[in-house]
C-alpha positions as CSV (number, residue, x, y, z in Angstrom):
1,M,0.0,0.0,0.0
2,K,1.4,3.4,-0.9
3,I,1.1,6.6,1.1
4,L,0.8,10.0,-0.5
5,T,1.1,13.3,1.5
6,L,0.1,16.7,0.4
7,T,1.5,19.9,1.9
8,L,0.0,23.1,0.4
9,N,1.4,25.3,3.2
10,P,4.9,24.2,4.1
11,A,7.1,26.1,6.5
12,F,10.6,26.7,7.9
13,D,10.3,25.9,11.6
14,I,12.7,28.1,13.6
15,H,13.3,27.1,17.2
16,C,14.8,29.7,19.6
17,G,16.0,28.7,23.1
18,V,15.9,31.4,25.8
19,K,16.6,31.4,29.5
20,K,13.4,33.3,30.2
21,F,10.8,34.7,27.8
22,L,9.9,38.2,28.7
23,P,6.9,39.7,26.8
24,E,7.3,43.3,25.7
25,R,11.1,43.1,26.3
26,E,14.1,42.2,24.1
27,N,14.9,38.5,24.4
28,Y,18.3,37.0,23.6
29,M,18.6,33.6,22.0
30,R,20.8,30.9,23.6
31,S,20.2,28.4,20.8
32,Y,18.9,28.4,17.3
33,R,17.7,25.6,15.0
34,R,15.9,25.6,11.7
35,H,14.0,22.6,10.2
36,I,11.7,22.2,7.2
37,G,8.1,21.6,8.2
38,G,4.5,21.6,7.1
39,K,2.2,18.8,8.2
40,G,2.5,16.6,5.1
41,V,6.3,17.0,5.1
42,N,6.4,16.1,8.8
43,I,4.3,12.9,8.1
44,S,6.7,11.8,5.3
45,R,9.7,12.5,7.5
46,A,8.3,10.5,10.4
47,L,7.5,7.6,8.0
48,H,10.9,7.6,6.4
49,E,12.7,7.7,9.8
50,N,10.8,4.5,10.7
51,G,11.4,2.6,7.5
52,V,8.1,3.4,5.7
53,E,8.2,5.1,2.3
54,S,5.8,7.7,1.0
55,T,5.7,10.4,-1.7
56,A,5.4,14.0,-0.6
57,F,3.8,16.6,-2.9
58,V,4.9,20.0,-1.7
59,V,4.1,23.6,-2.8
60,L,7.3,25.6,-2.7
61,G,7.7,29.4,-2.9
62,K,10.3,30.3,-5.5
63,Q,12.0,33.0,-3.5
64,N,13.4,30.7,-0.8
65,C,12.8,27.1,-2.0
66,A,16.5,26.2,-2.5
67,D,17.2,25.6,1.2
68,F,14.0,23.8,1.6
69,E,14.7,21.4,-1.2
70,R,18.2,20.8,0.0
71,E,16.9,19.6,3.3
72,L,14.1,17.6,1.7
73,S,16.8,15.8,-0.3
74,S,19.0,15.3,2.7
75,C,16.1,13.7,4.6
76,G,15.9,11.0,2.0
77,I,12.2,11.3,1.3
78,S,10.7,11.1,-2.1
79,Y,9.0,14.4,-3.1
80,V,7.3,16.1,-6.0
81,P,7.7,20.0,-5.9
82,V,5.1,22.4,-7.3
83,Y,6.5,25.9,-7.6
84,V,4.6,29.2,-7.0
85,D,5.5,32.8,-6.6
86,G,6.4,34.1,-3.1
87,R,8.2,32.8,0.0
88,I,7.8,29.7,2.1
89,R,6.5,30.9,5.5
90,E,8.4,30.7,8.7
91,N,7.2,29.6,12.1
92,I,9.1,30.8,15.1
93,T,8.9,28.8,18.3
94,I,10.4,30.2,21.5
95,H,11.5,27.7,24.1
96,P,12.0,29.2,27.6
97,E,13.8,27.1,30.2
98,D,11.0,27.7,32.8
99,A,7.8,28.0,30.8
100,P,5.8,26.4,27.9
101,E,6.8,27.2,24.4
102,T,5.3,30.1,22.4
103,R,4.8,29.9,18.7
104,I,4.5,32.7,16.1
105,S,3.3,31.7,12.6
106,F,3.6,33.8,9.4
107,E,1.4,33.6,6.4
108,G,3.0,31.7,3.4
109,C,2.6,31.6,-0.3
110,R,-0.6,32.3,-2.1
111,V,-1.9,29.1,-3.8
112,S,-4.4,29.6,-6.6
113,K,-7.3,27.3,-7.6
114,E,-5.4,26.5,-10.8
115,T,-2.3,25.4,-8.8
116,A,-4.5,23.2,-6.6
117,A,-6.0,21.6,-9.8
118,E,-2.5,21.0,-11.1
119,I,-1.4,19.2,-8.0
120,F,-4.5,17.0,-7.7
121,G,-4.2,16.3,-11.4
122,M,-0.8,14.8,-10.7
123,M,-1.9,12.9,-7.6
124,L,-5.3,11.5,-8.6
125,P,-3.9,9.0,-11.2
126,L,-1.8,7.5,-8.4
127,C,-4.9,6.9,-6.1
128,D,-6.7,3.6,-5.8
129,E,-7.9,1.3,-3.0
130,N,-4.3,0.6,-2.1
131,T,-3.5,4.2,-1.3
132,V,-3.5,6.3,1.8
133,F,-3.8,10.0,0.9
134,T,-3.1,12.5,3.7
135,F,-4.3,16.1,3.6
136,N,-2.9,18.1,6.5
137,G,-2.4,21.6,7.7
138,R,-4.3,24.9,7.4
139,M,-5.4,26.2,4.0
140,P,-2.9,28.6,2.4
141,A,-3.8,32.1,1.3
142,G,-5.9,31.9,-1.9
143,L,-7.7,28.7,-1.1
144,A,-10.7,27.7,1.0
145,V,-12.0,24.3,1.9
146,R,-14.8,24.7,-0.7
147,D,-12.2,25.1,-3.4
148,I,-10.5,21.7,-2.8
149,A,-13.6,19.7,-1.6
150,P,-14.4,18.5,-5.2
151,F,-10.8,17.2,-5.5
152,L,-11.0,15.4,-2.1
153,E,-14.3,13.8,-3.3
154,K,-12.4,12.5,-6.4
155,V,-9.7,11.1,-4.0
156,K,-12.5,9.1,-2.2
157,E,-14.1,8.0,-5.5
158,S,-10.8,6.5,-6.5
159,G,-11.0,4.1,-3.5
160,A,-8.1,5.8,-1.7
161,H,-8.2,6.2,2.1
162,L,-8.4,9.9,2.8
163,A,-6.9,11.2,6.1
164,I,-7.5,14.8,7.0
165,D,-5.8,16.6,9.9
166,S,-6.5,20.3,9.4
167,G,-7.6,23.0,11.9
168,T,-9.2,24.8,8.9
169,F,-11.9,22.2,8.6
170,T,-15.1,22.7,10.5
171,M,-17.5,20.0,11.7
172,E,-19.7,20.9,8.7
173,D,-16.7,20.4,6.4
174,F,-15.8,17.0,7.8
175,A,-19.5,15.9,7.6
176,A,-19.6,17.0,3.9
177,V,-16.3,15.3,2.9
178,K,-16.5,12.3,5.2
179,P,-12.8,11.3,5.2
180,W,-11.6,7.9,6.2
181,L,-9.7,9.3,9.2
182,I,-9.5,12.6,11.1
183,K,-7.3,13.3,14.1
184,P,-8.3,16.3,16.1
185,N,-6.4,17.2,19.3
186,Q,-8.1,18.3,22.5
187,E,-8.6,21.9,21.5
188,E,-9.8,20.9,18.0
189,I,-12.3,18.3,19.2
190,S,-13.7,20.8,21.8
191,R,-14.2,23.3,19.0
192,C,-15.8,20.7,16.7
193,V,-18.5,19.6,19.3
194,G,-19.0,23.0,20.8
195,R,-18.0,22.0,24.4
196,E,-14.8,21.7,26.4
197,I,-13.4,18.1,26.3
198,K,-11.3,17.4,29.4
199,T,-11.0,13.6,29.8
200,L,-10.4,10.5,27.7
201,A,-14.0,9.4,28.3
202,E,-15.3,12.8,27.1
203,A,-13.0,12.6,24.1
204,L,-14.4,9.1,23.2
205,A,-18.0,10.3,23.5
206,A,-17.2,13.2,21.2
207,A,-15.4,10.9,18.7
208,R,-18.5,8.7,18.6
209,E,-20.6,11.8,18.0
210,I,-18.5,12.8,15.0
211,R,-18.2,9.3,13.6
212,A,-22.0,9.2,13.4
213,L,-21.7,11.9,10.7
214,G,-20.2,9.3,8.4
215,I,-16.5,9.6,9.2
216,E,-15.1,6.1,9.4
217,N,-12.3,6.6,11.9
218,V,-12.0,9.5,14.5
219,M,-8.8,9.5,16.5
220,V,-8.4,12.1,19.3
221,S,-5.1,12.9,20.8
222,M,-5.2,14.1,24.4
223,G,-1.5,14.8,25.0
224,G,0.0,13.1,28.0
225,A,-3.3,11.6,28.9
226,G,-3.4,9.3,25.9
227,A,-5.7,9.0,22.9
228,V,-9.0,7.5,21.8
229,L,-10.3,6.0,18.6
230,A,-13.9,5.5,17.4
231,S,-13.8,3.0,14.4
232,P,-15.8,0.3,12.6
233,E,-13.9,-2.3,14.7
234,G,-14.9,-0.7,17.9
235,D,-13.9,2.1,20.4
236,F,-10.5,2.1,21.9
237,T,-8.7,4.1,24.6
238,V,-5.0,4.0,25.3
239,A,-2.8,5.6,28.0
240,V,0.8,6.7,27.3
241,P,3.9,6.4,29.6
242,E,5.3,9.5,31.2
243,I,8.1,11.0,29.2
244,E,10.4,14.0,29.4
245,V,9.0,16.2,26.7
246,I,11.5,18.2,24.7
247,S,9.2,19.6,22.0
248,T,5.6,18.9,21.1
249,I,5.9,20.5,17.6
250,G,5.0,17.9,15.0
251,A,3.8,15.3,17.4
252,G,0.3,15.3,15.9
253,D,1.7,14.8,12.4
254,S,3.8,11.9,13.7
255,S,0.6,10.3,15.2
256,V,-1.1,10.4,11.8
257,A,2.1,8.9,10.3
258,G,2.0,6.1,12.8
259,F,-1.6,5.3,12.2
260,C,-1.2,5.3,8.4
261,A,2.0,3.2,8.6
262,A,0.2,0.5,10.7
263,F,-2.9,0.5,8.4
264,A,-0.7,0.1,5.3
265,E,0.8,-3.0,7.0
266,G,-2.7,-4.5,7.5
267,K,-2.8,-4.0,11.3
268,T,-6.0,-3.8,13.3
269,M,-7.5,-0.5,14.3
270,L,-6.3,-1.0,17.9
271,E,-2.8,-1.6,16.6
272,C,-3.1,1.5,14.4
273,L,-4.0,3.6,17.4
274,I,-1.1,2.1,19.5
275,N,1.3,2.8,16.6
276,A,0.0,6.4,16.3
277,V,0.5,7.1,19.9
278,S,4.0,5.5,19.9
279,Y,5.0,7.8,17.0
280,G,3.5,10.9,18.5
281,S,5.0,10.3,22.0
282,A,8.4,9.5,20.4
283,A,8.3,12.8,18.4
284,C,8.1,14.6,21.8
285,L,11.6,13.3,22.6
286,T,13.2,15.0,19.7
287,A,14.2,18.7,19.4
288,G,12.1,21.0,17.2
289,T,10.2,19.3,14.4
290,N,12.7,16.4,14.0
291,P,10.9,13.1,13.3
292,P,10.5,10.3,16.0
293,K,13.4,7.9,16.2
294,R,12.7,4.3,15.5
295,E,14.3,3.1,18.7
296,D,12.1,5.5,20.7
297,V,9.0,4.4,18.9
298,C,9.7,0.7,19.7
299,E,10.5,1.4,23.3
300,I,7.3,3.5,23.9
301,R,5.1,1.0,22.0
302,K,6.0,-1.6,24.7
303,K,4.6,0.7,27.4
304,I,1.3,1.7,25.8
305,K,-1.7,0.4,27.8
306,R,-5.3,0.0,26.8
307,V,-7.7,1.4,29.3
């Protein structure tokens, strides 16, 4: 089974370490790292790091794409670039020693409806029942969900398994598209159902509610508390071991990668959930948006418990 990832809104993820972050004051960096990112790219990197191949379709701004492509190539992932005018956006994450991280995101390249049609025109011939197609991240400037919904319908008509992890999609959007998999986090699931979700039990109830709209699999990540899945095979809840978190950036993308990797290998839905949580937790052990290491994934997988 092949896995295709689509990144319409890639980014350079810049990570700045500071002793203490002081709002409204000048802050001096103690460390600096820059990685390529964007949800589909993050998924492909996580898969490649763990021995699972994919093809990443990526929209790249012409003004600063050279550095991005160099790192894509050095990561070893297979990718197909689509060039547009403008610059790839930058995300700045500030990591204080004594407080949670703060993220500042810039707007990236404008992507036209014509460019979207071009990309899907390349991807749709590759889609069939043995394909997982991931659409992730917020919509870029120039596009709305309604502009790409017809293309996503064609992905489904091909028989491909459509996974969507995008904060741009509303509950109404998900109900209209009916993807094979969605993976909201705690904040996103609360927004979708219109009430605050605090516990795993509440998350599972919300996942069932959303699944009733015709979405086949609803996985909700609840950070250190664990994750839940409502699926055709049943409802599952898992707890994760305590870890020393270095960075949570990209953990959700890694979770999607883990789920899709297990599904591509013919695993059960419970095994897909466990693999997703293993990837996501392992990603928290790496700096910045670096992908989860295979040895960390294997070690964490042994400690996942069904509850």
